[in-house]
A tleap script that builds the chain and sets N, CA, C and O, in Angstrom:
source leaprc.protein.ff14SB
mol = sequence {
  NMET ASP LYS LEU GLU ARG VAL GLU MET MET
  ASP LYS ILE LEU ARG GLU PHE ASP ASP LEU
  LYS ASN SER GLN THR SER VAL LEU LYS LYS
  ILE SER LYS ILE GLU ALA ASP ASN ILE ASN
  LEU GLY VAL SER LEU LEU GLU LYS LYS LEU
  PRO ASP MET TRP GLN ASN VAL ASP ALA ASN
  LEU ASN LEU VAL SER SER LEU GLU GLU GLU
  PHE GLN ALA TYR ARG ASP LYS TYR TYR ALA
  ASP ASN ASN ILE LYS ALA LEU GLN ASP ALA
  ASP CGLU
}
set mol.1.N position { -7.619 23.873 -8.050 }
set mol.1.CA position { -7.446 23.284 -6.671 }
set mol.1.C position { -6.030 24.011 -5.950 }
set mol.1.O position { -4.908 23.861 -6.435 }
set mol.2.N position { -6.209 24.530 -5.151 }
set mol.2.CA position { -5.276 25.428 -4.321 }
set mol.2.C position { -4.256 24.453 -3.439 }
set mol.2.O position { -4.543 23.278 -3.209 }
set mol.3.N position { -3.098 25.048 -2.999 }
set mol.3.CA position { -2.082 24.345 -2.573 }
set mol.3.C position { -2.488 23.219 -1.333 }
set mol.3.O position { -2.036 22.088 -1.154 }
set mol.4.N position { -3.391 23.887 -0.650 }
set mol.4.CA position { -4.059 22.944 0.852 }
set mol.4.C position { -4.468 21.951 0.484 }
set mol.4.O position { -4.108 20.878 0.970 }
set mol.5.N position { -5.486 22.081 -0.646 }
set mol.5.CA position { -6.506 21.016 -1.234 }
set mol.5.C position { -5.392 19.903 -1.667 }
set mol.5.O position { -5.562 18.735 -1.317 }
set mol.6.N position { -4.104 20.332 -2.531 }
set mol.6.CA position { -3.421 19.488 -3.151 }
set mol.6.C position { -3.009 18.489 -1.853 }
set mol.6.O position { -3.031 17.275 -1.648 }
set mol.7.N position { -2.748 19.299 -1.344 }
set mol.7.CA position { -1.793 18.540 0.167 }
set mol.7.C position { -2.497 17.346 0.826 }
set mol.7.O position { -1.994 16.255 1.092 }
set mol.8.N position { -4.097 17.868 1.097 }
set mol.8.CA position { -5.142 17.173 1.441 }
set mol.8.C position { -5.166 15.845 0.498 }
set mol.8.O position { -5.082 14.718 0.984 }
set mol.9.N position { -5.274 16.060 -0.732 }
set mol.9.CA position { -5.522 14.847 -1.503 }
set mol.9.C position { -4.336 14.002 -1.408 }
set mol.9.O position { -4.444 12.780 -1.518 }
set mol.10.N position { -3.225 14.565 -1.213 }
set mol.10.CA position { -1.881 13.717 -1.316 }
set mol.10.C position { -2.151 12.681 -0.103 }
set mol.10.O position { -2.249 11.455 -0.149 }
set mol.11.N position { -2.235 13.513 0.933 }
set mol.11.CA position { -2.749 12.834 2.376 }
set mol.11.C position { -3.487 11.467 2.633 }
set mol.11.O position { -3.258 10.431 3.257 }
set mol.12.N position { -4.801 12.142 1.592 }
set mol.12.CA position { -5.992 10.954 1.124 }
set mol.12.C position { -5.321 9.703 0.293 }
set mol.12.O position { -5.710 8.548 0.470 }
set mol.13.N position { -4.246 10.055 -0.656 }
set mol.13.CA position { -3.832 9.139 -1.219 }
set mol.13.C position { -2.826 8.124 -0.343 }
set mol.13.O position { -2.879 6.896 -0.413 }
set mol.14.N position { -2.153 8.680 0.266 }
set mol.14.CA position { -1.269 8.026 1.353 }
set mol.14.C position { -1.903 7.014 2.269 }
set mol.14.O position { -1.529 5.877 2.556 }
set mol.15.N position { -2.996 7.728 2.674 }
set mol.15.CA position { -3.976 6.738 3.450 }
set mol.15.C position { -4.663 5.576 2.644 }
set mol.15.O position { -5.066 4.558 3.205 }
set mol.16.N position { -4.764 5.781 1.362 }
set mol.16.CA position { -5.245 4.745 0.572 }
set mol.16.C position { -4.287 3.786 0.421 }
set mol.16.O position { -4.604 2.597 0.400 }
set mol.17.N position { -2.829 4.252 0.282 }
set mol.17.CA position { -1.543 3.228 0.048 }
set mol.17.C position { -1.841 2.530 1.274 }
set mol.17.O position { -1.864 1.311 1.101 }
set mol.18.N position { -2.032 2.829 2.229 }
set mol.18.CA position { -1.569 2.504 3.530 }
set mol.18.C position { -2.554 1.027 3.542 }
set mol.18.O position { -2.242 -0.126 3.842 }
set mol.19.N position { -4.052 1.708 3.013 }
set mol.19.CA position { -5.251 0.657 3.164 }
set mol.19.C position { -4.939 -0.558 2.351 }
set mol.19.O position { -5.005 -1.751 2.649 }
set mol.20.N position { -4.587 0.036 1.265 }
set mol.20.CA position { -3.924 -1.084 0.221 }
set mol.20.C position { -3.030 -2.047 0.511 }
set mol.20.O position { -3.307 -3.236 0.357 }
set mol.21.N position { -1.872 -1.631 0.959 }
set mol.21.CA position { -0.801 -2.592 1.884 }
set mol.21.C position { -1.418 -3.319 2.700 }
set mol.21.O position { -1.039 -4.491 2.680 }
set mol.22.N position { -2.423 -3.024 3.588 }
set mol.22.CA position { -3.058 -3.740 4.714 }
set mol.22.C position { -4.014 -4.621 3.841 }
set mol.22.O position { -4.113 -5.785 4.229 }
set mol.23.N position { -4.548 -4.364 3.019 }
set mol.23.CA position { -5.330 -5.574 2.484 }
set mol.23.C position { -4.529 -6.581 1.362 }
set mol.23.O position { -5.106 -7.590 0.958 }
set mol.24.N position { -3.339 -6.282 0.952 }
set mol.24.CA position { -2.372 -6.981 0.287 }
set mol.24.C position { -1.816 -7.848 1.373 }
set mol.24.O position { -1.546 -9.027 1.142 }
set mol.25.N position { -1.669 -7.408 2.328 }
set mol.25.CA position { -0.960 -8.264 3.440 }
set mol.25.C position { -1.917 -9.166 3.973 }
set mol.25.O position { -1.494 -10.261 4.344 }
set mol.26.N position { -3.345 -8.869 4.102 }
set mol.26.CA position { -4.140 -9.854 4.889 }
set mol.26.C position { -4.363 -10.859 3.648 }
set mol.26.O position { -4.498 -12.031 3.999 }
set mol.27.N position { -4.423 -10.628 2.327 }
set mol.27.CA position { -4.454 -11.528 1.256 }
set mol.27.C position { -3.424 -12.570 1.139 }
set mol.27.O position { -3.512 -13.661 0.574 }
set mol.28.N position { -2.397 -12.032 1.791 }
set mol.28.CA position { -1.101 -13.167 1.780 }
set mol.28.C position { -1.432 -14.003 2.912 }
set mol.28.O position { -1.372 -15.215 2.708 }
set mol.29.N position { -1.737 -13.643 3.957 }
set mol.29.CA position { -1.857 -14.196 4.995 }
set mol.29.C position { -3.255 -15.577 4.643 }
set mol.29.O position { -3.274 -16.754 5.005 }
set mol.30.N position { -4.072 -14.936 3.978 }
set mol.30.CA position { -5.068 -15.824 3.679 }
set mol.30.C position { -4.794 -16.843 2.524 }
set mol.30.O position { -5.626 -17.729 2.329 }
set mol.31.N position { -3.696 -16.764 1.766 }
set mol.31.CA position { -3.093 -17.869 1.138 }
set mol.31.C position { -2.278 -18.698 1.888 }
set mol.31.O position { -2.331 -19.919 1.740 }
set mol.32.N position { -1.489 -18.140 2.719 }
set mol.32.CA position { -0.597 -18.757 3.722 }
set mol.32.C position { -1.452 -19.936 4.525 }
set mol.32.O position { -1.076 -21.106 4.586 }
set mol.33.N position { -2.662 -19.424 5.126 }
set mol.33.CA position { -3.655 -20.366 5.583 }
set mol.33.C position { -4.157 -21.432 4.832 }
set mol.33.O position { -4.358 -22.525 5.362 }
set mol.34.N position { -4.427 -21.176 3.390 }
set mol.34.CA position { -4.930 -22.065 2.504 }
set mol.34.C position { -3.676 -23.309 2.356 }
set mol.34.O position { -3.729 -24.538 2.339 }
set mol.35.N position { -2.633 -22.389 2.267 }
set mol.35.CA position { -1.094 -23.683 1.941 }
set mol.35.C position { -1.402 -24.486 3.049 }
set mol.35.O position { -1.811 -25.634 2.873 }
set mol.36.N position { -1.209 -23.876 4.500 }
set mol.36.CA position { -1.242 -24.700 5.402 }
set mol.36.C position { -2.412 -26.003 5.613 }
set mol.36.O position { -2.175 -27.179 5.891 }
set mol.37.N position { -3.532 -25.437 5.411 }
set mol.37.CA position { -4.553 -26.156 5.466 }
set mol.37.C position { -4.515 -27.256 4.418 }
set mol.37.O position { -4.978 -28.381 4.603 }
set mol.38.N position { -3.994 -26.889 3.433 }
set mol.38.CA position { -3.549 -27.789 2.227 }
set mol.38.C position { -2.323 -28.945 2.596 }
set mol.38.O position { -2.245 -30.031 2.022 }
set mol.39.N position { -1.718 -28.643 3.294 }
set mol.39.CA position { -0.686 -29.857 3.903 }
set mol.39.C position { -1.734 -31.063 4.367 }
set mol.39.O position { -1.575 -32.197 3.916 }
set mol.40.N position { -2.664 -30.801 5.164 }
set mol.40.CA position { -3.506 -32.150 5.377 }
set mol.40.C position { -4.181 -32.530 4.150 }
set mol.40.O position { -4.144 -33.725 3.854 }
set mol.41.N position { -4.735 -31.799 3.455 }
set mol.41.CA position { -5.484 -32.204 2.270 }
set mol.41.C position { -4.510 -32.899 1.168 }
set mol.41.O position { -4.947 -33.899 0.599 }
set mol.42.N position { -3.286 -32.448 0.856 }
set mol.42.CA position { -2.300 -32.945 -0.240 }
set mol.42.C position { -2.712 -32.606 -1.706 }
set mol.42.O position { -2.209 -33.213 -2.651 }
set mol.43.N position { -3.820 -31.430 -1.902 }
set mol.43.CA position { -4.188 -31.409 -3.452 }
set mol.43.C position { -2.974 -30.570 -3.987 }
set mol.43.O position { -2.389 -29.559 -3.599 }
set mol.44.N position { -2.852 -31.419 -5.033 }
set mol.44.CA position { -1.721 -31.130 -5.730 }
set mol.44.C position { -1.908 -29.525 -6.704 }
set mol.44.O position { -0.968 -28.805 -7.040 }
set mol.45.N position { -3.175 -29.313 -6.955 }
set mol.45.CA position { -3.603 -28.154 -7.840 }
set mol.45.C position { -3.422 -27.082 -6.853 }
set mol.45.O position { -3.052 -25.954 -7.177 }
set mol.46.N position { -3.665 -27.411 -5.735 }
set mol.46.CA position { -3.236 -25.936 -4.832 }
set mol.46.C position { -1.976 -25.910 -4.501 }
set mol.46.O position { -1.648 -24.820 -4.034 }
set mol.47.N position { -1.030 -26.787 -4.568 }
set mol.47.CA position { 0.771 -27.072 -4.080 }
set mol.47.C position { 0.989 -26.287 -5.568 }
set mol.47.O position { 1.900 -25.464 -5.662 }
set mol.48.N position { 0.269 -26.527 -6.517 }
set mol.48.CA position { 1.116 -25.842 -7.539 }
set mol.48.C position { 0.491 -24.387 -7.644 }
set mol.48.O position { 1.291 -23.453 -7.586 }
set mol.49.N position { -0.206 -24.238 -7.721 }
set mol.49.CA position { -0.752 -22.838 -8.079 }
set mol.49.C position { -0.775 -21.640 -6.661 }
set mol.49.O position { -0.525 -20.444 -6.813 }
set mol.50.N position { -1.040 -22.123 -5.649 }
set mol.50.CA position { -0.910 -21.246 -4.599 }
set mol.50.C position { 0.560 -20.403 -4.497 }
set mol.50.O position { 0.717 -19.255 -4.083 }
set mol.51.N position { 1.379 -21.156 -4.905 }
set mol.51.CA position { 2.793 -20.649 -4.393 }
set mol.51.C position { 3.225 -19.382 -5.165 }
set mol.51.O position { 4.043 -18.534 -4.808 }
set mol.52.N position { 2.257 -19.457 -6.680 }
set mol.52.CA position { 2.441 -18.775 -7.847 }
set mol.52.C position { 1.481 -17.462 -7.590 }
set mol.52.O position { 1.712 -16.369 -8.108 }
set mol.53.N position { 0.559 -17.683 -6.861 }
set mol.53.CA position { -0.411 -16.642 -6.395 }
set mol.53.C position { 0.292 -15.823 -5.207 }
set mol.53.O position { 0.322 -14.593 -5.220 }
set mol.54.N position { 0.794 -16.512 -4.289 }
set mol.54.CA position { 1.523 -15.892 -3.199 }
set mol.54.C position { 2.472 -14.705 -3.672 }
set mol.54.O position { 2.591 -13.600 -3.142 }
set mol.55.N position { 3.138 -15.217 -4.837 }
set mol.55.CA position { 4.431 -14.623 -5.080 }
set mol.55.C position { 4.267 -13.330 -5.568 }
set mol.55.O position { 4.917 -12.324 -5.283 }
set mol.56.N position { 2.933 -13.513 -6.659 }
set mol.56.CA position { 2.268 -12.544 -7.257 }
set mol.56.C position { 1.649 -11.146 -6.438 }
set mol.56.O position { 1.703 -9.989 -6.855 }
set mol.57.N position { 1.182 -11.520 -5.437 }
set mol.57.CA position { 0.530 -10.760 -4.678 }
set mol.57.C position { 1.872 -10.151 -3.688 }
set mol.57.O position { 1.783 -9.012 -3.228 }
set mol.58.N position { 2.853 -10.836 -3.468 }
set mol.58.CA position { 4.105 -10.217 -2.479 }
set mol.58.C position { 4.408 -9.303 -3.423 }
set mol.58.O position { 4.497 -8.113 -3.123 }
set mol.59.N position { 4.612 -9.774 -4.746 }
set mol.59.CA position { 5.386 -8.651 -5.918 }
set mol.59.C position { 4.607 -7.539 -5.499 }
set mol.59.O position { 5.077 -6.680 -4.752 }
set mol.60.N position { 3.324 -7.499 -5.981 }
set mol.60.CA position { 2.216 -6.319 -5.647 }
set mol.60.C position { 2.663 -5.499 -4.270 }
set mol.60.O position { 3.234 -4.408 -4.256 }
set mol.61.N position { 2.413 -5.998 -3.543 }
set mol.61.CA position { 2.784 -5.493 -2.114 }
set mol.61.C position { 4.134 -4.684 -2.153 }
set mol.61.O position { 4.143 -3.522 -1.747 }
set mol.62.N position { 5.152 -5.218 -2.583 }
set mol.62.CA position { 6.435 -4.793 -2.587 }
set mol.62.C position { 6.081 -3.404 -3.811 }
set mol.62.O position { 6.482 -2.271 -3.545 }
set mol.63.N position { 5.591 -3.583 -4.634 }
set mol.63.CA position { 5.345 -2.560 -5.720 }
set mol.63.C position { 4.784 -1.399 -4.931 }
set mol.63.O position { 5.304 -0.286 -4.859 }
set mol.64.N position { 3.565 -1.819 -4.297 }
set mol.64.CA position { 2.739 -1.039 -3.643 }
set mol.64.C position { 3.479 -0.025 -2.690 }
set mol.64.O position { 3.395 1.201 -2.774 }
set mol.65.N position { 4.253 -0.770 -1.728 }
set mol.65.CA position { 5.445 -0.007 -0.719 }
set mol.65.C position { 5.768 0.824 -1.362 }
set mol.65.O position { 5.451 1.958 -1.004 }
set mol.66.N position { 6.487 0.658 -2.508 }
set mol.66.CA position { 7.618 1.325 -2.971 }
set mol.66.C position { 7.234 2.588 -3.744 }
set mol.66.O position { 7.889 3.630 -3.765 }
set mol.67.N position { 6.071 2.346 -4.382 }
set mol.67.CA position { 5.134 3.542 -4.717 }
set mol.67.C position { 4.619 4.848 -3.956 }
set mol.67.O position { 4.618 6.042 -4.256 }
set mol.68.N position { 4.160 4.087 -2.789 }
set mol.68.CA position { 3.786 4.926 -1.535 }
set mol.68.C position { 5.304 5.820 -0.764 }
set mol.68.O position { 5.255 6.955 -0.291 }
set mol.69.N position { 6.334 5.086 -0.815 }
set mol.69.CA position { 7.373 5.370 -0.318 }
set mol.69.C position { 7.775 6.993 -1.383 }
set mol.69.O position { 7.981 8.152 -1.022 }
set mol.70.N position { 7.750 6.468 -2.499 }
set mol.70.CA position { 8.005 7.451 -3.370 }
set mol.70.C position { 7.183 8.588 -3.527 }
set mol.70.O position { 7.666 9.713 -3.647 }
set mol.71.N position { 6.059 8.380 -3.534 }
set mol.71.CA position { 4.830 9.511 -3.298 }
set mol.71.C position { 5.012 10.208 -1.899 }
set mol.71.O position { 4.666 11.387 -1.841 }
set mol.72.N position { 5.452 9.691 -0.909 }
set mol.72.CA position { 5.492 10.439 0.348 }
set mol.72.C position { 6.572 11.045 0.380 }
set mol.72.O position { 6.702 11.747 1.383 }
set mol.73.N position { 7.586 11.055 -0.477 }
set mol.73.CA position { 8.965 11.850 -0.780 }
set mol.73.C position { 8.352 13.138 -1.667 }
set mol.73.O position { 8.692 14.297 -1.430 }
set mol.74.N position { 7.237 12.706 -2.904 }
set mol.74.CA position { 7.031 13.675 -3.613 }
set mol.74.C position { 5.812 14.576 -2.922 }
set mol.74.O position { 5.677 15.694 -3.419 }
set mol.75.N position { 5.078 14.291 -2.039 }
set mol.75.CA position { 4.551 14.947 -1.003 }
set mol.75.C position { 5.323 15.878 -0.178 }
set mol.75.O position { 5.099 17.073 0.014 }
set mol.76.N position { 6.249 15.159 0.273 }
set mol.76.CA position { 7.032 16.065 1.775 }
set mol.76.C position { 7.714 17.008 0.645 }
set mol.76.O position { 7.631 18.200 0.939 }
set mol.77.N position { 8.221 16.799 -0.302 }
set mol.77.CA position { 8.959 18.168 -1.050 }
set mol.77.C position { 8.031 18.826 -1.393 }
set mol.77.O position { 8.378 19.992 -1.206 }
set mol.78.N position { 6.704 18.796 -1.923 }
set mol.78.CA position { 5.653 19.697 -2.237 }
set mol.78.C position { 5.593 20.723 -1.267 }
set mol.78.O position { 5.832 21.924 -1.394 }
set mol.79.N position { 5.136 19.884 0.005 }
set mol.79.CA position { 4.866 20.421 1.156 }
set mol.79.C position { 6.047 21.833 1.623 }
set mol.79.O position { 5.714 22.948 2.024 }
set mol.80.N position { 7.634 21.237 1.371 }
set mol.80.CA position { 8.261 22.282 1.891 }
set mol.80.C position { 8.367 23.195 0.813 }
set mol.80.O position { 8.537 24.373 1.128 }
set mol.81.N position { 8.300 22.900 -0.436 }
set mol.81.CA position { 8.681 23.662 -1.448 }
set mol.81.C position { 7.621 24.946 -1.633 }
set mol.81.O position { 7.989 26.006 -2.141 }
set mol.82.N position { 6.525 24.759 -1.247 }
set mol.82.CA position { 5.046 25.631 -0.968 }
set mol.82.C position { 4.850 25.949 0.093 }
set mol.82.O position { 3.801 26.589 0.177 }
set mol.83.N position { 5.620 25.754 1.477 }
set mol.83.CA position { 5.729 26.330 2.414 }
set mol.83.C position { 4.203 25.953 3.390 }
set mol.83.O position { 3.742 26.634 4.306 }
set mol.84.N position { 3.858 25.131 3.034 }
set mol.84.CA position { 2.498 24.642 3.436 }
set mol.84.C position { 2.128 24.973 4.968 }
set mol.84.O position { 0.995 25.238 5.370 }
set mol.85.N position { 3.219 24.912 5.692 }
set mol.85.CA position { 3.102 24.879 7.131 }
set mol.85.C position { 2.548 26.335 7.454 }
set mol.85.O position { 1.691 26.438 8.331 }
set mol.86.N position { 3.000 27.460 6.784 }
set mol.86.CA position { 2.816 28.626 6.969 }
set mol.86.C position { 1.356 28.812 6.571 }
set mol.86.O position { 0.602 29.453 7.304 }
set mol.87.N position { 0.869 28.180 5.244 }
set mol.87.CA position { -0.601 28.288 4.778 }
set mol.87.C position { -1.477 27.714 5.662 }
set mol.87.O position { -2.560 28.254 5.889 }
set mol.88.N position { -1.046 26.365 6.357 }
set mol.88.CA position { -1.839 25.966 7.444 }
set mol.88.C position { -2.239 26.657 8.735 }
set mol.88.O position { -3.327 26.628 9.311 }
set mol.89.N position { -1.053 27.323 9.080 }
set mol.89.CA position { -1.198 28.186 10.330 }
set mol.89.C position { -1.945 29.367 10.081 }
set mol.89.O position { -2.633 29.801 11.004 }
set mol.90.N position { -1.925 30.026 8.871 }
set mol.90.CA position { -2.773 31.206 8.479 }
set mol.90.C position { -3.947 30.835 8.459 }
set mol.90.O position { -4.835 31.601 8.834 }
set mol.91.N position { -4.226 29.536 8.005 }
set mol.91.CA position { -5.860 28.839 8.151 }
set mol.91.C position { -6.178 28.606 9.276 }
set mol.91.O position { -7.401 28.687 9.388 }
set mol.92.N position { -5.607 28.312 10.331 }
set mol.92.CA position { -6.358 28.405 11.819 }
set mol.92.C position { -6.805 29.707 12.291 }
set mol.92.O position { -7.363 29.810 13.384 }
savepdb mol mol.pdb
quit
């Protein structure tokens, strides 16, 4: 895999991280909606378990966000260290 292909793969992974964050955010919203709906129902099973579920998903979202930031920095360093801009310009 050449340097341009590596950067393209890194960019693809960054897009996947963004998609993963959006999915996790959607899951959090759904859990919150269930919690709100349960206010009227008052089912203790949901009252006990949903906060744990929300906390676990939120922790995972934070992990994904942190890893995405670290990987973005890794990608940016690779891009700079390997003078990818010049390779892209030469490719055009």
